[in-house]
C-alpha positions in Angstrom: 14.8 13.5 2.2 17.7 11.7 4.0 17.1 8.0 5.3 19.1 5.6 7.0 19.2 2.2 5.6 19.7 -0.2 8.2 20.7 -4.1 7.4 20.6 -6.4 10.0 22.5 -10.0 9.2 20.7 -12.7 10.9 19.4 -16.0 10.0 16.1 -17.3 9.6 14.8 -17.7 13.0 16.7 -14.3 13.8 14.7 -12.9 10.9 11.2 -13.5 12.8 12.4 -12.0 16.1 14.1 -8.8 14.5 10.8 -8.4 12.6 8.8 -8.1 15.8 11.3 -5.7 17.0 11.0 -3.1 13.8 7.0 -3.7 14.2 7.0 -3.1 18.2 9.1 0.3 17.1 6.0 1.5 15.3 7.5 0.7 11.6 5.3 -1.8 9.4 7.5 -1.7 6.2 10.7 -3.8 6.1 12.5 -6.4 3.8 13.6 -9.7 4.5 16.3 -11.3 1.8 16.4 -14.8 3.0 18.3 -17.6 1.1 15.7 -20.5 2.4 12.9 -18.7 0.6 14.5 -18.7 -2.6 15.8 -22.1 -2.4 12.1 -23.3 -1.7 11.1 -21.4 -4.7 13.7 -22.9 -7.0 12.7 -26.3 -5.7 9.2 -25.7 -6.9 8.8 -27.1 -10.1 5.5 -25.2 -10.9 7.2 -22.0 -11.1 8.7 -21.2 -14.6 12.3 -20.0 -14.5 11.4 -17.6 -16.8 10.0 -15.6 -13.7 13.2 -15.8 -11.7 15.8 -13.3 -12.1 19.2 -14.7 -13.3 21.2 -12.8 -10.7 18.9 -14.4 -7.9 20.4 -17.8 -8.9 23.3 -17.5 -6.8 22.0 -16.0 -3.8 20.5 -19.6 -2.5 23.3 -19.6 0.5 24.5 -17.1 3.4 23.0 -15.0 5.8 19.2 -13.7 6.2 19.1 -9.8 5.9 16.5 -7.9 7.1 16.5 -4.5 5.8 14.6 -1.1 6.8 14.6 2.7 5.8 14.4 5.0 8.6 13.7 8.6 8.1 16.4 10.9 9.6 14.1 13.3 11.6 13.0 13.2 15.4 10.8 10.3 14.9 13.2 8.0 13.1 16.0 8.8 15.1 13.8 7.3 18.0 12.7 4.4 16.4 16.3 3.6 15.3 17.5 3.6 18.7 14.8 1.4 19.8 15.3 -0.9 16.9 19.0 -1.0 17.9 18.6 -1.6 21.4 15.9 -4.3 20.8 18.3 -6.3 18.6 21.5 -6.0 20.7 19.4 -7.4 23.8 18.8 -10.8 21.8 20.3 -13.5 23.6 21.4 -16.8 22.2 23.4 -18.1 19.4 21.0 -19.5 17.2 19.8 -16.2 15.6 22.9 -15.7 13.6 25.5 -12.9 14.1 22.8 -10.0 14.2 25.6 -7.5 13.0 24.2 -4.0 11.8 25.1 -1.8 9.1 24.0 1.5 8.5 24.1 3.8 5.4 22.5 7.2 4.8 20.7 7.5 1.5 18.7 9.8 -0.6 15.0 8.9 -1.3 15.5 10.2 -4.9 17.9 7.4 -5.4 15.4 4.5 -4.8 11.7 6.5 -4.6 11.1 4.5 -8.1 13.3 1.6 -7.9 10.7 -0.8 -6.2 8.3 -0.4 -8.9 10.2 -2.9 -11.3 9.0 -5.4 -8.4 5.2 -5.0 -8.7 2.9 -6.2 -10.8 -0.6 -6.9 -11.0 -1.6 -9.7 -8.4 -4.9 -11.5 -8.3 -5.7 -12.5 -4.4 -8.6 -14.9 -3.3 -11.5 -15.2 -6.0 -12.4 -11.4 -5.6 -9.5 -9.2 -5.8 -6.5 -8.3 -7.6 -4.0 -5.7 -6.5 -2.0 -3.4 -9.3 0.2 -0.3 -9.5 -1.3 2.7 -10.9 1.3 2.8 -14.0 -0.1 -0.7 -15.3 -3.1 -2.0 -16.7 -4.5 -5.1 -16.2 -7.4 -7.3 -17.2 -9.4 -7.4 -14.2 -11.7 -10.5 -15.4 -14.3 -9.4 -13.2 -12.6 -8.9 -10.1 -12.3 -5.8 -7.9 -9.2 -3.8 -8.8 -7.2 -2.2 -5.7 -4.8 0.4 -7.1 -2.0 0.3 -4.7 1.4 2.5 -4.9 3.1 1.4 -1.7 6.0 3.3 -2.0 7.8 2.7 1.4 4.6 1.4 3.1 3.6 -1.9 3.9 0.6 -3.5 1.9 0.9 -4.6 -1.5 -0.7 -8.2 -1.0 2.5 -9.6 -2.0 2.4 -10.5 2.1 1.0 -13.3 3.2 -0.6 -11.4 6.0 -2.0 -9.2 3.5 -3.4 -11.8 1.5 -5.0 -13.6 4.2 -7.1 -10.5 5.4 -8.2 -9.8 1.8 -9.1 -13.3 1.5 -11.3 -13.1 4.9 -13.0 -10.0 3.7 -14.2 -11.3 0.4 -16.0 -13.8 2.4 -17.9 -11.2 4.9 -20.7 -8.8 3.9 -19.6 -5.1 4.7 -22.5 -3.6 2.3 -23.3 -0.5 4.4 -21.3 -1.3 7.4 -18.5 0.4 9.4 -15.4 -1.1 8.9 -11.9 -0.5 11.3 -8.4 -0.9 9.5 -5.8 -1.1 12.1 -2.4 -0.9 11.2 -3.7 0.2 7.7 -0.2 0.4 6.0 -0.9 1.2 2.2 -4.6 1.4 3.0 -5.1 -1.8 1.1 -7.6 -3.2 3.2 -9.8 -0.2 3.8 -9.9 0.3 -0.1 -10.8 -3.2 -0.3 -13.8 -2.7 2.2 -14.8 0.5 0.8 -15.0 -1.2 -2.7 -17.1 -4.1 -1.1 -19.9 -1.4 0.0 -18.9 -0.3 3.3 -20.2 2.6 4.1 -17.6 4.4 6.9 -13.8 2.9 6.8 -11.4 4.1 9.8 -7.9 3.4 9.1 -4.9 3.9 11.5 -1.4 3.5 11.5 1.5 4.5 14.2 3.6 5.3 11.3 3.3 8.6 9.6 4.6 8.0 6.3 2.1 4.8 6.4 -0.8 7.0 6.9 0.3 9.6 4.6 0.5 7.0 1.6 -2.8 5.4 2.9 -4.5 8.8 2.1 -2.9 9.0 -1.1 -3.9 5.3 -2.2 -7.5 6.3 -0.8 -7.9 8.8 -3.4 -6.3 7.1 -6.3 -9.1 4.6 -5.6 -11.7 7.3 -5.5 -13.0 6.2 -2.1 -11.4 9.0 0.2 -15.1 10.5 1.0 -15.8 7.0 2.8 -12.5 6.7 4.7 -10.8 8.7 7.4 -6.9 8.3 8.4 -5.7 8.7 11.8 -2.0 8.0 12.9 -0.8 7.4 16.1 -0.7 4.8 18.8 -4.3 4.2 20.2 -2.6 1.9 23.1 -0.8 5.2 24.4 -2.6 8.0 23.2 -6.2 8.4 24.8 -7.2 11.2 22.8 -6.8 9.2 19.6 -8.4 6.1 21.0 -11.5 7.8 22.2 -11.4 9.2 18.3 -11.0 5.7 16.8 -13.4 4.0 18.7 -16.3 6.2 19.1 -18.8 4.0 18.2 -19.1 0.3 17.2 -17.7 -1.5 14.1 -19.2 -4.6 12.2 -15.9 -5.5 10.9 -12.6 -4.9 12.5 -9.3 -6.0 10.5 -6.3 -6.2 12.4 -3.2 -7.0 10.5 -0.7 -6.3 13.3 1.8 -8.5 15.3 0.3 -10.6 18.2 1.7 -8.8 21.1 0.0 -5.6 19.4 -3.4 -7.7 19.1 -3.3 -9.0 22.4 -2.8 -5.4 24.2 -5.6 -4.2 21.7 -8.3 -7.1 22.5 -10.3 -5.2 25.1 -10.7 -2.1 22.7 -11.7 -4.6 19.8 -14.2 -6.3 22.0 -15.5 -3.0 23.4 -16.1 -1.2 20.1 -17.2 -4.5 18.0 -20.8 -4.5 17.4 -22.8 -7.9 18.8 -22.5 -10.2 15.8 -19.7 -8.2 14.1 -16.5 -9.9 13.0 -12.6 -9.3 14.1 -10.0 -10.8 11.8 -6.5 -10.4 13.3 -3.8 -11.3 10.8 0.0 -10.8 11.4 0.0 -13.7 13.6 2.8 -16.2 13.3 1.9 -20.0 13.5 3.8 -20.2 16.9 1.9 -17.9 18.5 -1.8 -18.9 17.6 -2.9 -21.3 20.2 -1.6 -18.2 22.8 -3.5 -15.3 20.6 -6.6 -17.8 20.3 -6.6 -18.5 24.1 -6.4 -14.5 24.9 -9.2 -13.5 22.5 -11.4 -16.2 23.8 -10.6 -15.1 27.5 -11.8 -11.9 26.4 -15.2 -12.8 25.5 -14.6 -13.5 21.6 -15.9 -16.8 20.0 -13.5 -18.5 17.2 -15.1 -18.8 14.0 -12.0 -20.4 12.3 -8.7 -19.7 11.0 -6.7 -19.5 7.7 -2.8 -20.0 7.1 -0.1 -19.1 4.6 3.4 -20.3 5.3 3.6 -19.9 9.1 1.5 -16.9 9.1 -2.1 -17.2 10.5 -5.4 -15.0 10.3 -7.9 -15.7 13.1 -11.5 -15.0 12.5 -13.6 -14.4 15.7 -16.9 -12.7 16.7 -18.4 -11.0 19.6 
């Protein structure tokens, strides 16, 4: 299959804005190559240099690159146009030059290339995420086998890790769980392996939904799970299907604007005493999201933070 590789040249601040535009276009997976992140890693004396590719040592200066792969089909064409329009509408000189570069690639060229960067990763006290092609000593942790391919959700991103850390402290035994913005399906899989009886997974991206289904099968939890693809905000029929009853736990690893847009749906479908975990919130928007959730009737239980990302935990 042919894809458009879109690279956007920006800076650290601009990458946050561009990331929001990409997510709003319905795409949950993109990469950010930020020299500032590498510089911070190199300055961390607790990280052995044996674990840093030698070729990266000369990449601590320059622009931040936001890269995304978009399928060359009807859906992808619309998404690409929306992203380009959004980037072109950014005003101000503080976000870098915002130059966009397009290249056509074949998925056969890179379908397996990402595997070299994905290794077993312990998260919190309870989970370890690993690719199917590697073995690991779980040391008593719950093993989540994830082949993300082009979908978001390996546990390496702070928002996913924050959700998993929240989940390990919530009793989901025989409970109904909603994984909104499921990406690779990692959170739904974790909930299923923690004893949840029914998990509904939703993603706006058709590729992510397909990958989630594959990962559910790999982990042997497909019988507990249902995967849906679409936008519950604009698709009334899908919303009725997804919100057809109450959930004990809702995991929403999505951006602040989407959380705000779905707050009423979350409140209406969360059972009394249930828990909502909102991740994907940039630190600068924490107060805004918390205020909106309280306005809708939620009671804040606390937050967890990693780098500039925040997970907000609340109840009904």
